Gaussian input, Z-matrix of N, CA and C with variables (Angstrom, degrees):
# hf/3-21g

backbone

0 1
 N
 C     1     B1
 C     2     B2     1     A1
 N     3     B3     2     A2     1     D1
 C     4     B4     3     A3     2     D2
 C     5     B5     4     A4     3     D3
 N     6     B6     5     A5     4     D4
 C     7     B7     6     A6     5     D5
 C     8     B8     7     A7     6     D6
 N     9     B9     8     A8     7     D7
 C    10    B10     9     A9     8     D8
 C    11    B11    10    A10     9     D9
 N    12    B12    11    A11    10    D10
 C    13    B13    12    A12    11    D11
 C    14    B14    13    A13    12    D12
 N    15    B15    14    A14    13    D13
 C    16    B16    15    A15    14    D14
 C    17    B17    16    A16    15    D15
 N    18    B18    17    A17    16    D16
 C    19    B19    18    A18    17    D17
 C    20    B20    19    A19    18    D18
 N    21    B21    20    A20    19    D19
 C    22    B22    21    A21    20    D20
 C    23    B23    22    A22    21    D21
 N    24    B24    23    A23    22    D22
 C    25    B25    24    A24    23    D23
 C    26    B26    25    A25    24    D24
 N    27    B27    26    A26    25    D25
 C    28    B28    27    A27    26    D26
 C    29    B29    28    A28    27    D27
 N    30    B30    29    A29    28    D28
 C    31    B31    30    A30    29    D29
 C    32    B32    31    A31    30    D30
 N    33    B33    32    A32    31    D31
 C    34    B34    33    A33    32    D32
 C    35    B35    34    A34    33    D33
 N    36    B36    35    A35    34    D34
 C    37    B37    36    A36    35    D35
 C    38    B38    37    A37    36    D36
 N    39    B39    38    A38    37    D37
 C    40    B40    39    A39    38    D38
 C    41    B41    40    A40    39    D39
 N    42    B42    41    A41    40    D40
 C    43    B43    42    A42    41    D41
 C    44    B44    43    A43    42    D42
 N    45    B45    44    A44    43    D43
 C    46    B46    45    A45    44    D44
 C    47    B47    46    A46    45    D45
 N    48    B48    47    A47    46    D46
 C    49    B49    48    A48    47    D47
 C    50    B50    49    A49    48    D48
 N    51    B51    50    A50    49    D49
 C    52    B52    51    A51    50    D50
 C    53    B53    52    A52    51    D51
 N    54    B54    53    A53    52    D52
 C    55    B55    54    A54    53    D53
 C    56    B56    55    A55    54    D54
 N    57    B57    56    A56    55    D55
 C    58    B58    57    A57    56    D56
 C    59    B59    58    A58    57    D57
 N    60    B60    59    A59    58    D58
 C    61    B61    60    A60    59    D59
 C    62    B62    61    A61    60    D60
 N    63    B63    62    A62    61    D61
 C    64    B64    63    A63    62    D62
 C    65    B65    64    A64    63    D63
 N    66    B66    65    A65    64    D64
 C    67    B67    66    A66    65    D65
 C    68    B68    67    A67    66    D66
 N    69    B69    68    A68    67    D67
 C    70    B70    69    A69    68    D68
 C    71    B71    70    A70    69    D69
 N    72    B72    71    A71    70    D70
 C    73    B73    72    A72    71    D71
 C    74    B74    73    A73    72    D72
 N    75    B75    74    A74    73    D73
 C    76    B76    75    A75    74    D74
 C    77    B77    76    A76    75    D75
 N    78    B78    77    A77    76    D76
 C    79    B79    78    A78    77    D77
 C    80    B80    79    A79    78    D78
 N    81    B81    80    A80    79    D79
 C    82    B82    81    A81    80    D80
 C    83    B83    82    A82    81    D81
 N    84    B84    83    A83    82    D82
 C    85    B85    84    A84    83    D83
 C    86    B86    85    A85    84    D84
 N    87    B87    86    A86    85    D85
 C    88    B88    87    A87    86    D86
 C    89    B89    88    A88    87    D87
 N    90    B90    89    A89    88    D88
 C    91    B91    90    A90    89    D89
 C    92    B92    91    A91    90    D90
 N    93    B93    92    A92    91    D91
 C    94    B94    93    A93    92    D92
 C    95    B95    94    A94    93    D93
 N    96    B96    95    A95    94    D94
 C    97    B97    96    A96    95    D95
 C    98    B98    97    A97    96    D96
 N    99    B99    98    A98    97    D97
 C   100   B100    99    A99    98    D98
 C   101   B101   100   A100    99    D99
 N   102   B102   101   A101   100   D100
 C   103   B103   102   A102   101   D101
 C   104   B104   103   A103   102   D102
 N   105   B105   104   A104   103   D103
 C   106   B106   105   A105   104   D104
 C   107   B107   106   A106   105   D105
 N   108   B108   107   A107   106   D106
 C   109   B109   108   A108   107   D107
 C   110   B110   109   A109   108   D108
 N   111   B111   110   A110   109   D109
 C   112   B112   111   A111   110   D110
 C   113   B113   112   A112   111   D111
 N   114   B114   113   A113   112   D112
 C   115   B115   114   A114   113   D113
 C   116   B116   115   A115   114   D114
 N   117   B117   116   A116   115   D115
 C   118   B118   117   A117   116   D116
 C   119   B119   118   A118   117   D117
 N   120   B120   119   A119   118   D118
 C   121   B121   120   A120   119   D119
 C   122   B122   121   A121   120   D120
 N   123   B123   122   A122   121   D121
 C   124   B124   123   A123   122   D122
 C   125   B125   124   A124   123   D123
 N   126   B126   125   A125   124   D124
 C   127   B127   126   A126   125   D125
 C   128   B128   127   A127   126   D126
 N   129   B129   128   A128   127   D127
 C   130   B130   129   A129   128   D128
 C   131   B131   130   A130   129   D129
 N   132   B132   131   A131   130   D130
 C   133   B133   132   A132   131   D131
 C   134   B134   133   A133   132   D132
 N   135   B135   134   A134   133   D133
 C   136   B136   135   A135   134   D134
 C   137   B137   136   A136   135   D135
 N   138   B138   137   A137   136   D136
 C   139   B139   138   A138   137   D137
 C   140   B140   139   A139   138   D138
 N   141   B141   140   A140   139   D139
 C   142   B142   141   A141   140   D140
 C   143   B143   142   A142   141   D141
 N   144   B144   143   A143   142   D142
 C   145   B145   144   A144   143   D143
 C   146   B146   145   A145   144   D144
 N   147   B147   146   A146   145   D145
 C   148   B148   147   A147   146   D146
 C   149   B149   148   A148   147   D147
 N   150   B150   149   A149   148   D148
 C   151   B151   150   A150   149   D149
 C   152   B152   151   A151   150   D150
 N   153   B153   152   A152   151   D151
 C   154   B154   153   A153   152   D152
 C   155   B155   154   A154   153   D153
 N   156   B156   155   A155   154   D154
 C   157   B157   156   A156   155   D155
 C   158   B158   157   A157   156   D156
 N   159   B159   158   A158   157   D157
 C   160   B160   159   A159   158   D158
 C   161   B161   160   A160   159   D159
 N   162   B162   161   A161   160   D160
 C   163   B163   162   A162   161   D161
 C   164   B164   163   A163   162   D162
 N   165   B165   164   A164   163   D163
 C   166   B166   165   A165   164   D164
 C   167   B167   166   A166   165   D165
 N   168   B168   167   A167   166   D166
 C   169   B169   168   A168   167   D167
 C   170   B170   169   A169   168   D168

   B1=1.4204
   B2=1.5227
   B3=1.2998
   B4=1.4559
   B5=1.5246
   B6=1.3175
   B7=1.4623
   B8=1.5218
   B9=1.3250
   B10=1.4661
   B11=1.5246
   B12=1.3288
   B13=1.4555
   B14=1.5251
   B15=1.3122
   B16=1.4570
   B17=1.5146
   B18=1.3151
   B19=1.4524
   B20=1.5141
   B21=1.3224
   B22=1.4580
   B23=1.5166
   B24=1.3076
   B25=1.4627
   B26=1.5293
   B27=1.3295
   B28=1.4613
   B29=1.5257
   B30=1.3184
   B31=1.4687
   B32=1.5350
   B33=1.3217
   B34=1.4670
   B35=1.5353
   B36=1.3135
   B37=1.4713
   B38=1.5275
   B39=1.3174
   B40=1.4670
   B41=1.5229
   B42=1.3192
   B43=1.4649
   B44=1.5184
   B45=1.3157
   B46=1.4743
   B47=1.5182
   B48=1.3201
   B49=1.4635
   B50=1.5275
   B51=1.3240
   B52=1.4617
   B53=1.5213
   B54=1.3096
   B55=1.4652
   B56=1.5199
   B57=1.3226
   B58=1.4607
   B59=1.5292
   B60=1.3323
   B61=1.4535
   B62=1.5248
   B63=1.3197
   B64=1.4645
   B65=1.5248
   B66=1.3248
   B67=1.4635
   B68=1.5174
   B69=1.3426
   B70=1.4592
   B71=1.5192
   B72=1.3332
   B73=1.4637
   B74=1.5246
   B75=1.3207
   B76=1.4608
   B77=1.5248
   B78=1.3206
   B79=1.4602
   B80=1.5273
   B81=1.3331
   B82=1.4621
   B83=1.5192
   B84=1.3273
   B85=1.4615
   B86=1.5237
   B87=1.3216
   B88=1.4637
   B89=1.5227
   B90=1.3138
   B91=1.4572
   B92=1.5332
   B93=1.3175
   B94=1.4612
   B95=1.5261
   B96=1.3065
   B97=1.4656
   B98=1.5299
   B99=1.3433
   B100=1.4721
   B101=1.5263
   B102=1.3383
   B103=1.4517
   B104=1.5152
   B105=1.3157
   B106=1.4638
   B107=1.5326
   B108=1.3180
   B109=1.4599
   B110=1.5203
   B111=1.3210
   B112=1.4580
   B113=1.5275
   B114=1.3293
   B115=1.4607
   B116=1.5297
   B117=1.3326
   B118=1.4656
   B119=1.5185
   B120=1.3239
   B121=1.4640
   B122=1.5141
   B123=1.3296
   B124=1.4575
   B125=1.5217
   B126=1.3196
   B127=1.4546
   B128=1.5048
   B129=1.3233
   B130=1.4527
   B131=1.5235
   B132=1.3235
   B133=1.4634
   B134=1.5228
   B135=1.3134
   B136=1.4576
   B137=1.5188
   B138=1.3011
   B139=1.4572
   B140=1.5229
   B141=1.3235
   B142=1.4640
   B143=1.5267
   B144=1.3443
   B145=1.4625
   B146=1.5068
   B147=1.3186
   B148=1.4543
   B149=1.5269
   B150=1.3158
   B151=1.4575
   B152=1.5130
   B153=1.3351
   B154=1.4500
   B155=1.5218
   B156=1.3167
   B157=1.4578
   B158=1.5171
   B159=1.3328
   B160=1.4564
   B161=1.5137
   B162=1.3183
   B163=1.4636
   B164=1.5013
   B165=1.2972
   B166=1.4711
   B167=1.5117
   B168=1.3301
   B169=1.4643
   B170=1.5033
   A1=109.31
   A2=115.97
   A3=120.64
   A4=112.27
   A5=116.92
   A6=118.94
   A7=111.81
   A8=117.04
   A9=120.57
   A10=111.68
   A11=117.89
   A12=121.98
   A13=112.84
   A14=118.28
   A15=122.18
   A16=115.42
   A17=118.28
   A18=120.43
   A19=113.68
   A20=118.18
   A21=121.65
   A22=107.39
   A23=116.22
   A24=120.75
   A25=110.49
   A26=116.34
   A27=121.58
   A28=109.85
   A29=117.53
   A30=119.54
   A31=110.19
   A32=115.86
   A33=121.56
   A34=110.77
   A35=117.11
   A36=120.53
   A37=110.85
   A38=118.08
   A39=121.39
   A40=110.80
   A41=117.36
   A42=121.44
   A43=110.36
   A44=117.01
   A45=120.43
   A46=110.85
   A47=117.15
   A48=120.75
   A49=110.58
   A50=117.75
   A51=121.16
   A52=110.73
   A53=117.30
   A54=120.48
   A55=110.07
   A56=117.02
   A57=121.87
   A58=111.33
   A59=116.60
   A60=120.41
   A61=112.90
   A62=117.81
   A63=121.32
   A64=113.10
   A65=118.27
   A66=121.65
   A67=110.63
   A68=115.82
   A69=121.22
   A70=111.11
   A71=116.17
   A72=120.47
   A73=109.02
   A74=114.78
   A75=122.06
   A76=106.50
   A77=116.97
   A78=122.19
   A79=108.07
   A80=116.40
   A81=121.38
   A82=108.58
   A83=115.76
   A84=122.31
   A85=108.05
   A86=116.43
   A87=121.23
   A88=109.85
   A89=115.89
   A90=120.83
   A91=108.38
   A92=115.86
   A93=122.14
   A94=109.85
   A95=117.42
   A96=121.56
   A97=112.57
   A98=117.45
   A99=120.20
   A100=112.52
   A101=117.68
   A102=121.99
   A103=114.58
   A104=117.57
   A105=119.86
   A106=109.58
   A107=114.92
   A108=120.19
   A109=109.87
   A110=115.28
   A111=120.77
   A112=109.05
   A113=116.74
   A114=120.97
   A115=107.54
   A116=116.30
   A117=120.27
   A118=112.34
   A119=118.13
   A120=120.24
   A121=109.98
   A122=114.08
   A123=122.05
   A124=105.90
   A125=116.52
   A126=119.38
   A127=112.41
   A128=114.89
   A129=122.72
   A130=107.98
   A131=118.10
   A132=119.54
   A133=111.21
   A134=116.55
   A135=122.27
   A136=109.49
   A137=117.20
   A138=122.81
   A139=111.50
   A140=118.25
   A141=121.11
   A142=112.55
   A143=117.40
   A144=120.90
   A145=114.10
   A146=117.84
   A147=121.57
   A148=110.17
   A149=115.27
   A150=120.64
   A151=108.47
   A152=116.90
   A153=121.75
   A154=107.55
   A155=116.37
   A156=120.73
   A157=110.29
   A158=116.22
   A159=122.09
   A160=111.52
   A161=116.08
   A162=120.33
   A163=109.60
   A164=116.24
   A165=121.37
   A166=108.49
   A167=114.90
   A168=118.14
   A169=109.68
   D1=97.65
   D2=-178.72
   D3=-63.97
   D4=-27.39
   D5=-180.00
   D6=-64.05
   D7=-26.97
   D8=177.86
   D9=-75.24
   D10=-24.09
   D11=-178.65
   D12=-89.90
   D13=-10.19
   D14=-173.75
   D15=-79.99
   D16=-2.48
   D17=179.71
   D18=83.99
   D19=-0.67
   D20=177.22
   D21=-89.86
   D22=131.74
   D23=-176.15
   D24=-87.82
   D25=80.51
   D26=178.83
   D27=-95.70
   D28=141.23
   D29=176.13
   D30=-67.17
   D31=143.70
   D32=179.04
   D33=-57.31
   D34=-37.46
   D35=-179.46
   D36=-61.10
   D37=-37.72
   D38=179.36
   D39=-68.84
   D40=-38.18
   D41=178.29
   D42=-67.32
   D43=-43.39
   D44=178.03
   D45=-61.28
   D46=-40.21
   D47=179.72
   D48=-63.11
   D49=-40.23
   D50=178.86
   D51=-65.52
   D52=-42.43
   D53=178.44
   D54=-65.04
   D55=-43.43
   D56=178.33
   D57=-57.08
   D58=-42.58
   D59=-178.11
   D60=-74.87
   D61=-16.75
   D62=-177.50
   D63=-82.21
   D64=-22.69
   D65=-175.27
   D66=-117.52
   D67=133.57
   D68=175.01
   D69=-92.40
   D70=-35.61
   D71=-178.59
   D72=-153.08
   D73=154.65
   D74=175.16
   D75=-121.37
   D76=124.60
   D77=-178.22
   D78=-113.87
   D79=124.97
   D80=177.49
   D81=-101.09
   D82=123.43
   D83=-179.22
   D84=-117.75
   D85=132.51
   D86=179.59
   D87=-117.75
   D88=147.01
   D89=176.75
   D90=-86.44
   D91=130.50
   D92=179.29
   D93=-83.34
   D94=169.57
   D95=-178.15
   D96=-64.26
   D97=-24.89
   D98=178.50
   D99=-86.59
   D100=2.55
   D101=178.26
   D102=95.40
   D103=-11.55
   D104=178.57
   D105=-77.52
   D106=164.10
   D107=178.31
   D108=-111.47
   D109=147.63
   D110=-177.17
   D111=-140.09
   D112=136.49
   D113=176.04
   D114=-71.80
   D115=122.14
   D116=-178.75
   D117=-100.07
   D118=-27.05
   D119=175.74
   D120=-162.15
   D121=155.06
   D122=175.97
   D123=-129.74
   D124=130.57
   D125=-177.25
   D126=-135.56
   D127=167.48
   D128=178.41
   D129=-119.97
   D130=127.62
   D131=178.00
   D132=-65.54
   D133=143.49
   D134=177.03
   D135=-111.14
   D136=159.03
   D137=-176.42
   D138=-59.79
   D139=-33.38
   D140=-176.93
   D141=-78.32
   D142=5.21
   D143=177.13
   D144=91.77
   D145=-3.34
   D146=178.59
   D147=-90.06
   D148=174.29
   D149=-179.41
   D150=-120.77
   D151=123.53
   D152=175.52
   D153=-90.02
   D154=122.72
   D155=-176.37
   D156=-81.88
   D157=130.99
   D158=177.25
   D159=-90.57
   D160=-45.13
   D161=-174.95
   D162=-151.32
   D163=150.62
   D164=176.35
   D165=-144.74
   D166=149.78
   D167=178.62
   D168=-103.37

């Protein structure tokens, strides 16, 4: 979080809200043993900083 290093005293809640609003979805991709990649989960960021999982394989 570069905003925390800038010397501006922003509340953590405000920073989390900005990050939450910046992302619509988080996609986790893993490399398989054969070198291919596979989507392992898709999630939605929540305001409290956690990730709500939509789907998993």
